C-alpha positions in Angstrom: 149.6 135.6 57.2 146.2 136.9 56.1 147.9 138.6 53.1 149.5 135.4 52.0 146.2 133.5 52.3 144.5 136.3 50.3 147.1 136.2 47.6 146.8 132.4 47.3 143.0 132.5 47.1 143.2 135.3 44.4 145.9 133.4 42.5 143.9 130.1 42.6 140.7 131.8 41.5 142.5 133.6 38.8 144.0 130.3 37.5 140.6 128.7 37.6 138.9 131.5 35.6 141.8 131.7 33.2 141.6 127.9 32.6 138.1 128.5 31.1 139.1 131.5 29.1 142.7 130.9 27.9 143.3 128.3 25.2 146.2 126.1 26.2 145.7 126.4 30.0 143.8 123.7 31.9 143.5 123.5 35.7 141.0 121.0 37.1 139.5 121.9 40.4 140.1 124.4 43.1 142.5 122.1 45.0 144.7 121.8 41.9 144.5 125.6 41.5 145.6 126.1 45.0 148.5 123.7 44.5 149.4 125.4 41.3 149.4 128.8 43.0 151.7 127.4 45.7 154.0 125.8 43.1 154.1 129.0 41.1 154.9 131.1 44.2 157.7 128.7 45.2 159.2 128.7 41.7 158.9 132.5 41.4 160.6 132.9 44.8 163.4 130.6 43.6 163.8 132.7 40.4 163.8 135.9 42.5 166.5 134.5 44.8 168.7 133.7 41.8 168.0 137.0 39.9 167.8 139.2 43.0 165.6 142.3 43.6 165.8 143.4 40.0 163.6 140.4 39.1 160.5 142.2 40.4 157.9 142.8 37.6 158.1 146.5 38.1 161.8 146.5 37.4 162.3 144.3 34.4 159.3 144.4 32.1 159.5 141.9 29.3 162.1 139.7 31.1 159.8 139.4 34.1 156.8 138.7 31.9 158.7 135.9 30.1 160.1 134.6 33.4 156.5 134.4 34.8 155.4 132.6 31.7 158.2 130.1 32.1 157.3 129.5 35.8 153.6 128.9 34.9 154.7 126.5 32.1 157.0 124.6 34.5 154.3 124.3 37.2 152.5 121.8 35.0 155.2 119.3 35.7 154.5 119.4 39.4 150.7 119.8 39.4 149.1 116.6 38.0 145.8 118.3 37.0 147.4 121.2 35.2 148.3 121.4 31.5 149.9 124.5 29.9 151.1 125.2 26.4 153.7 127.9 25.7 151.0 130.2 24.2 148.8 129.4 27.2 151.6 130.3 29.6 152.3 133.6 27.8 148.6 134.6 27.8 148.1 133.5 31.4 151.3 135.5 32.4 149.9 138.6 30.8 146.4 138.2 32.4 147.8 137.3 35.8 150.1 140.4 35.7 147.1 142.6 34.9 144.9 141.1 37.5 147.7 141.2 40.1 148.2 144.9 39.5 144.5 145.7 39.6 143.4 143.5 42.7 144.8 144.9 45.9 146.1 141.9 47.8 148.2 143.8 50.2 146.4 144.8 53.4 147.4 148.2 54.7 
């Protein structure tokens, strides 16, 4: 439970920071960022269910990167205060992947 809350907080903060740095990505407010993080997590879980265990980022490289970008891009249609271009989704996917690998969000 704590791990999930930590991951959502890190994801939301990451989206907020990236919305200031990445052209083509706009997220207005922390509430929208939390909602976007939730939508992205749900969409990613759905993709993982369809593609199976091999959909994990460590296993598929470029396919996983492009899938993450597509999930970020699709999230804008669910979150009202979020706009994403294709380039913005690609840049955000790369940045989120780097941040996710560097920030330990799994409590041991």
